[in-house]
N, C-alpha and C positions, 0 to 999 in steps of 0.2 A: 503494500499500499503505499502511497504517497502520504506526506504529513496531513493533508486536507482530509482525505478519506479516513485515516487513522483517528483524527481528532473528532470527526463526526461520529464514528463508532464508539469512541470513548464517551462522548456527550450523551449518545442514546443508550449507554451502559450494555452495548452488545459485547464489549471486550473490557477487561480491566487494564490499567496502566501497568500493573504488576506483571501481568500475563505477556503485554506487548515488550516491556523492558526485559523480561526474563528471555524471551524469544530472541530479541536482539543480541543480548549478552551471549547467549548459547551460540548464536550464529558467528559472532565475531571471534569467540574462542575457537571455532572450527576453521575459519578461512584466514584469520591473522597470520598464523605462521608462514603461509604462503606468500601473502602479498606484503606484510610488515607495514600496515597503514596505521594502526592504533599504537601510539608510543607511550601513552599514559591512560590508564583507565580509572574510573571511579564507580565501579559496578555496584559496591556495597552501598555508597551513599545514593546511587540512582535508584536502587530498588527500595530504600527507605522512602525517597521522595515519591515514588510510585505508589506506596502504600498510602502516604499522606494525601495524594490527590483521589485515590480511590475512596478513601474515608470521607473527604469532603464532598465527593459527589454522592455518596451513598446517604449522607446526612443532610444533603442540600444546605450546607453551612452559608455559602456564598456564591456569587456569579464567579465562574472560573474564567481564566484567560483562554485565548483561542487555541492556545497549543498545550492546554493543561494535560499533563501526563504524556506528552508525545516525546519520544526519545530522539535526541539529535547528537551529531558529532560536531567538533569544532577543530579548526586548524590551530596547530600549536603555538602560533604566534599571537594568539589572543590571551590576555591575562584572565584567569579564572581563579578565584579565591581559593587558596590552599592547594593549587596545583602548580607544577613547574612552568616556566617559561624560558626555554633554553636557547631557542633559535639553532638547535642542533650543535651547540658548542659544548665541548666537554667541561670547560671551566665555569659553565653556568648551570651544570647539572643539579646543584643543590640549592638553587634560587626559587623560592616559593612566593607567588603572588599574594598580596594581602587584600586586593580588591578586584573587582570584575571589570573587564573593558566595557566601554559604554553599550556596544551591541549586545554583549552577554547580559548585562543589566535588563536591557529591554526584552530579550528572549525569556529570561527567567521570570520577568514580571507578567509574561503571558503564559507561563506554566511550563516551558520546555524543560525537558529532563536531559541533562549532558551526560552521555554515555563515557566519553573521553576525549582525548586530544590526538590529532593525527600528524603524521610526518610531513616535514618541508625540507627543502635544501638548506644549507647552513646560511642563516640570516636571510632566508627566502630570496637569495640573490642569484637565482638560476631557474631555468625552465625545466630542470629535471630534478627529481627528489631523491637526494642522497646527502648523508652527512657522516661525520665521524662519530657521533654520540649514538645515534639510533641506526645507522645503516640506510640501506637503499630500499624504497618501495617499488614493487613490482605492478605491472599491469595486469588485472586478473583475466583478461581476454587471452594474453600470451606473456607468461611470466618472465620472457626474455626481452620484453619490450618497455619502454618508458611508460610511466604513469603521467608525466608531465610535472610541471611545477609552476608556482611554488607551492600551490594548494594540492599536490599530488596525492598526499595521503587521503585527502577528503575524496579526490576523484576516484581512486581505487576502492576505498571502503563503500562509497555509495554506489558503485558499479555493481558490486556483489550484494547490495541491499543491506549493509551494515548498520543503517541508520535511517530514519525517515526522511531526515534532510541534514544539511550541514552548512557551516559557515566559512568562507574563505576571504582572501583580499587579493587584488590585481593592481600592480603597478607596470607591468609588461606582460600581459596574457595570463597572469597567474591564476585566475579562475577559468579562462576560457580554454587554454592549452589542456588542463586535466578534464574539463568537461568534453572537449573535443576527442582527446585520446582514449578516455574510458567510456564514452557513450552516456554521459549523463547531462542534465540540464544545468546551466549556470547563468547568473545574471551579474554583470559588472555595472553598479550604479553610476550615474553622472557625477562630476566633481562637486564637492561640498554638499552632498545629499545625506551622507551617512557618516557619523563621527568616527574618526580613527584613534580616538583616546583609548589608551589601554592596548594598542597594537605595537608588537615589537619585531623588528626595530622601528623606532619612530622616524619620521621623515620631518625635516626642518626647513628645507628648502621650498619656497612657494611654488617654484615650477615642477619639482617633484610631487609636493603635496596635491597639486591638481591632477596629477596622473594616477594617484593612489585611491582606490576604492574598496570598501568592504562590502560584501554581497552574498547572497545565498547560493548554494549548490543542492541539486536533489533530483527528483524524478519527474517533475511536471513543471509545466509553465505556470499552472495555477498556484503551485507552492511557491515559485519565484515571486509571483505578485503579492501573495499573502505575507511571506516573510519580509519582502521589500517594505511593505506598508508598516511592519512592525518596527523595523530598525531605521527607517528614513527619518531625517528631522524635518521634514516638509511634506505636505500632502500634495499629491499629483493630481491634476485635473483630469476630467473624464474626456477622452477623445473618440471620435467616431471613424473607423477606418476608411469609409467612403470619401472622407475629405483629403485623403493621402495619396500621393504618387508613390509607387514602389519602384526603386531603382536597383538593378542588379548589376554588380561590378562587371565592367566590360571584359570579354574574354580576349580582348586585344591588348590588355595591359603586359608590360614586359617583366612579369614575375613569374616564377616557377609555379605550376599547378599540375598535379598528376592527372592522367587521362580519366581515372576513376572519380576523382574529385569534380573534374569538369562535367563529367557525365551526371554525377548527383545534383550539381548546381543547375545544369539544364532541366533535370527532371522536375525540380522545384519551380524553375521559370515555366515550364510547360503547364504545370498544374495551376500556378497563379494567374497565367494568361487566360484561363477559362473563367476566373472569378473577377479579377482585378486587372486594370491596365498596368502593365510593367514595361520598363524600357531598360536598356543597357547604358552604362555611363561610368564616368569616373568622378568621384565627389572632389570638391576643391582641396588643394594642398595634399592630395593623397600620396603623391610622389615624394614629397618632402618630410613625410611624418616619421619614417623609419630613422632617418639621420637626426631629426630633432629629438626623437626618443633617446637615442644613444648619447647624444650630447647632453641632454637633460640629466640622464642617469650617471653622466660622467662629471657633473659640475663638482668642483673642488677634489676631483680624482677619487671620489668615494672615501674621503678621509674619515668620516663617521664610521663607515662599516669596517675599514681597517682598523680602527681604534677598538671597536667592539671585538673583532676577530682576535686581535693580537694583544689584548689588555693584559693577558697573563704570560705573554710569550715575547721574548726578547728578539727574536729572529726577525729579519727583514722579510717582507712578502716575497721577493724574488727568491731569495735563499730557502725560504719555506716551501715555495713551489718546487724548486729544483730538488731539495732533499726529499720531498714526498714522492716525486716521480722516480727518485732512485732507490728509497728505502721503504716508502709507505708507512713512515713512522712518526710524522708531525701530527700536531694537534688540530690542523686546519685542513679542510678537504680541499684538494687540487682545484675542483670547480670554483670554489670561492676565491682562492688566491689568484687564479688565472683571471677571473673576472675583475678583481681589483687592480691587476696589472693593466688590464684592457682599458680600465676607466682612467687610468693615469696617462695611458698613451693617447686617449681620445678626449682628454680633458680640454674643454673649450676655453679660450682666453676670455679675459674680462670684457673685451670688446666684443667677441662673438656672443657672449652671454647677453650684452645689452642688444644686440642684433635679434637675438632669439626672443628676448622679451617683446621686442617692437613686432615681430612676426606672430607671436602668439596673441598680442592684442588685436592686431588687425585680423588675423585669421579667426579669432573667436567670433567677431561681429559677421564676418562673411559666412562663415560655416553655419552659425546660428540662424541666419536668414535663409540659406540654402536649405536646411533641413526643417524649417518651420512647419511644413506640411509634407514631409518627404520620409520614407523609411529606406534604409539601405540593406541590402543584402550582399554580405561579404563571405568568402571561405575563412577559416580560421588559421589553417596551415597548408602548405602544399601537398602534404601526404597525411595518411593516418599515422598512428604511433609508430616510430621507428624502433630499432634495436637501442638498448641502454647506451648512452654516450653520443648517439648520432645527432640529436637536437642540440645537445651542448656544443659539438663541433660545428655545426652550421650557423649557431647564433653568436658564438664566442670566437670565431676565427680571426686571426690577425688580418686576414684577407678581406675583412669586413663583408662578409657574405650575410650578415644580418641585413644589409641593405636589400637583399633579395627575399629573405624569409620572414621579415618582420613587419612589412607594412600592413598586412591583413589585421593584426592585433594592434600594432602601434597606433593606427588612427584614433581608436577610441580612447586610448590613454592620453595621447599628446592634446587632443581637443576636449578631453574631460566628458566623453559622451557615453550615455547608457547603452548597453550591449547585451542582448540575450543570445546565449549559445544553445543551440538545439541539434540533437542527432537526427539525421535524415537518412542515412545510409551506411553502407559497408564498403571498405576497399578490396583490393584483390587479395589481401591477406586476411579477410574477414574481420579487420579491425574497424571501429566506429569512425565515421565521417560526420562532421557537423558543419553547420552555417552559423553566421551571426546576422541577428537583426539589430541595427543601429539607427539611433536619431539623436535629436537634441533633447536636452533636460526638459521636461514638461510634456513629452510625447509618450512617457512609459505606458500609458494604458493602450495606446496603439500599438506599440511594440509587443505587448502581452498578447493582444488580440490576434495580430497577424500570427505570432508564435503558435497560438492554441489552434488556428486553422491548419497551419502547416504540420504541426504536432499530430492532428487528428488524422490527416491524410498518410503521412509518413511514419506513424507509430511513436515516433520519439523515443523516450527511454525504454529500453528492455533489460532486465536484470541479467547479468552475467551469472550462468549457473555452472560454469566449468569447474568450479571448486566445491560444488555441493556433494 
């Protein structure tokens, strides 16, 4: 069940929260050894909370929240009271949070029960999930393939049905890569719509902050809409889909896209053409977005990330990377150290940062006007999930291949746009393929409406049963 269906059955007393939470715990214990998604559990507390909600419901003590008794999972990067927030770093493995992140407080207030926290790359700084403290997360559809990142643990766990829904974050596709690679639904909100308070690592630069979003992952579009309404700091207006133009990214753009992915996008286009007028096009500043994303991520050479990674280590980042490649015995994962080296190499000058500020200011106005009554459909990545390490090599290559592979997801980050990711097919390796539906802030209900229509036709989420 998705969270919406489970919440309804709980309200009608057709099932107890204790039964639901117990079932999920048993399932996690069965599947987690293979995928390594859950890195810290709170099963005992979750069962006690389930009993509490069942008692309240039985005695009709008070009106309960919309997620009362519904078990969810949470990305490791969010503070949860009395749980660790490590960022996958060994020197943080004993640090316990004393208060909840803002989104966690809102979900708890609506009665959600947290089963545990899920794996990330070190400091969430990579699109593949692996770190020195907890190890690698595997894609349940094929354990030899990536689960994506940085919300990779969420993606893998939800793919096997390990929670009713989950929460992740996205500064460079970190919700959308795992949703795409694992065949789940994900929603990256627009900038400044959901508080990032209590997320680790924190972002202090305004340009980076506009790219970072906290959002839900799960099994249905309706769950994404429900949870977004809970965690959002502002209410979205209701939009009617007939008022919107649907634009699908032109197949003539000069970026890689597998034949199977093209075929899936074409199938979506053929379906929508029967219902709504669609056209092919390229949105404003699309070609510039991947470079802008990398430059913004490289502002100050990722000094804050480097300080967090090496706060307990005297080694220089380059020395650490080389030593790890030779001995595999350092405390920092090579994905993180190489990403920091890349940020130093691509660090923009002060003059260039001023130019970026100007471009962003002008682009915001242009793109907001362009998308006012328009929905974009974009791929997420040029292929389905690759073998472990492949995505990292493609995005973090010294040859700047990110310029080829990042535009599809970078667009929503750079311009702070809401983006819904929805599975619509499979590739030649039987791995999921998804699309994104993107617009400007304020058009969320239209995004969800179009997503629901596509989901109904193409079935959307289907639980991976290969580990049952």
